[in-house]
N, C-alpha and C positions, 0 to 999 in steps of 0.2 A: 546660850549655847546653840539652840536650834536656829536662831537667826543667823549665826555665823555659818552654819552648815548650809542654810538656804542660799545665802549670798555666795558662798563658795561654789555651790552647784550651778547657780545662775551665771556666774562669771565664766566658769568652765564651759558652759553651754554656749554662751555668747561669743567666746573666742573663736570657735570654729564649729561649723555644722557637721564637719566630717571628723571621725575619730582620729586623734593624733597618735594614739597607741593601738596597735592591732593585736599584739600578743604580750602576755605577761608570764614570766617563768620565775620560780623561786627554788633555790637550792637549800632553803632552810633559814639562811641569814641574809644572803644577798639576793636582790631581785633584779631580773633583767627585763627591760622594756624594749620592745621592737616597734618602731614607728611605721607608718604606712609607706615610707620610703626606704624601708629595710635598714634604717640606722638603729644601732643598739646603744642603749643607755643602761647603766647599772647604778644601783643605789640601795639604801637601807630604808625599810619601812618604819615610819615614825609612829609613836604611840597615839598621835592625834587622829589616826585612821578611824573612821566611823562606819558602822554597818547597820543596816536595817533590813526589813523584809523586802523592800523595793529598790533601795539604793545603797551602794557602798562607795564611800569616798576614800580612796587610797592616797595617803600622803607619803611622799618619798623625799629623802635627802640624797640627791645625786652625787656622784663622785666629784664633780666639779664644784660642789657646795651649794648648788641651786636647789630650790624647793620645787616640787612638782606635785600637783593634785590631779588624780585621775578618777573621774566619776565612772562607776560601772552600774548601769541600770539593769534591773533584773531581766527585762525583755530584750536586752542587747546580747545576751548569751543564753545557752540552753539551761534548763532548770538544774541539770546535774552539774554543769560547770559552776553555776552560781552557788549551789550548795557546797561544792568542794572549796570554793574560794572562802565562803563563810566559815567552814570548818578549819581551814588553814589559819585564818585570822583569829579565830577563837583560841587556838593553841599558841599563837605567836604574841598576841597582844591581850593584856588584861583589860577588859571593858568594864 
């Protein structure tokens, strides 16, 4: 399992050095992702989402049926935002 997470993180990092997603919003069930070009994508969070102290891999099934993995490194957001994200994930997904 850890090898899959490492490979997923490495592939996401290699695809682009710039973040593809600038903002993430949740209304409880549907998640809205805003790209760096202000395009909006909506989807559902999958149970395969994984979180740790330093990295969170968000797995989404978008409305068009495509899969999207979004890595969130702890140092890419403030400590409070990272804590809030982990709390939301703990309530929505059973790890």
